[in-house]
C-alpha positions, 0 to 999 in steps of 0.5 A: 124600968125605974118608974112609971111614967103616967099618959103625956098630955102630948107627943112629939116624934122625929119623923125618919125612923121614928114615926115613918117608915121611910128608908124604902124611898131613902134607900132609891135616892142614894141608890139612884146616887150609885147608878149614878157613879157607874156602882152597883145597890147599895143592901138595903139593910146596909142604907136603912141603919144610915137612914136617921144620920142625914143625906151626908152619911147618905153620901159618905156610905155610898160614894165614900165621900166625906163631908169635907171631900170636894164632891160631897156637896155635889153628890149630897145635891143630887141625892135630895134632889132624887129624893125630892122627887120622889118623899113618899113613893114606898113611906108609912108611918109605924103600923101601928102608929097611924091608930094611935094617932086616931085614938088620940086624935081622939081624945083631943091630945095634940101631938107633933115633930121636930125634924132635922129632915128640911122641911122642903123633904118633910112638910111633901111627906106629912101631907102626902101620909095625909098626917096633920100634928098640931106642930112641925119643926124642922131641921130649917126652921130654927137655927138650931137643931136638935140635939139643941134644944129649942126646937122641941121646946117651940114644939111643946110652947105652939101645941100649948103644954109645958116641957114635962107633959110631952113625950118626945120619942126619937130613933138617935142618941141625940133625940134622947140628947135633946128631949132631957134638955127640954126637959121631955120625959126621955122616949127611946123606941128600937125599932128605927134607923140604928147601927148594929154596933150601937144599942139603942138601951145606952141613949139616956133614955126615961123609957124605952121601946123595942116596936112600935106594937108596945109604943102604941100598948104603952099609950093607948089604955091611957086614953079615955075610950071612944 
């Protein structure tokens, strides 16, 4: 790391694979699609690596149907319907980020979520987990989504902080692109949903965190003591 980063005024998280481990519920929906087509379930690690790439990528993984294939949209609708019925059965905040959020709240510092997940799935998930972000920007809230910086800038505006005082944390290359374009420190996490052939340390980030524990340990010392 080439420089020290002071504790930010605010945090913005990507949702899937950064703040919340949603892969178990998405894997179940993906294998429900496979079962619907008479196919055996895929191994969990295979599905987990594709979760951050969205529903279309999971359809392609499950059935081999690319986005332009005639049956892709119907398959995606089936997968999302299966997921929408149970978005928070096994999904959990990555430990110890729950402890970090508690300390962040107690210190009076704002935080939010910027995700490419549609609001129909993101909002019920956030509510079911008892999370209370000061801003929640979803894929369909604005005309554009990540890697466009607009959702990050809007989230910072709602939190009342300048972009430069807000870390954006994500587990995908596009998250780092969006943060850089927004003028936010870009913080990459290596514990998320990353394919084997993708080295997260090559992303255009300002800092890299291998584990959620490392991220928590980096931020807690800069907060006021209870």
